[in-house]
N, C-alpha and C positions, 0 to 999 in steps of 0.2 A: 126424146126430142131435145134439141139444143135450146137452151134459154139464152137468147142473145142479150137480153137486158142484164142478166147476171154476169155474162162474159164481159160486157161493156163496163159494168161496175168494177169487176176485178181488174180490168185493164187500167181503168182510171186510178184505182187504189195503188196499183203497181207503179204507175207514172208518178204519182204523188210521193210514194216512198223513195223512188229514184231521185227525185228533185231534192227531197229532204236529205238524202245521203250525200248528194253532191254539195249541198250547202254546208253540211257538217264537215265534209272533206276540205272545203275551202277554209273553214274556220281553223281546222287542224293545221293545214299548210301555212296559214298566216301566223299561227302561234309558233310553229317550228321555225319560220323565218325570223320572227322576233327574238326567239331564244338564240338562234345562231348568230344574230347580229347585235348582241348585247355589247354596249360600250362600257367596259368596266370602269368604275370610278365615277360614273355619271349618275348612278342611282343612289338614292338615299333610303336607308332602311331605319325605321324607328322602332325600338323595342320598348314596351311598357311593361314593367313588372310591378304588380301590386300584391299586397299580402300583409307583410309585417309593417306595423307602424311603431313608433317609439314606445307607446304604452302597451303594446301587445307582447313585448319581450319580457318573459318572467326572469327575475333575478335569482 
């Protein structure tokens, strides 16, 4: 016998998975667009290097 409730639950789960996949695809497309349209020289990158201090260096 066909369990219509189980079929409906499966269909709803598939719809939700499709919506989540579409949202993820939009996020990826937006990231790709941002990478493709980078304006070189306008970004600032800050590097912080920690480790050695004056007293840590053995003579």
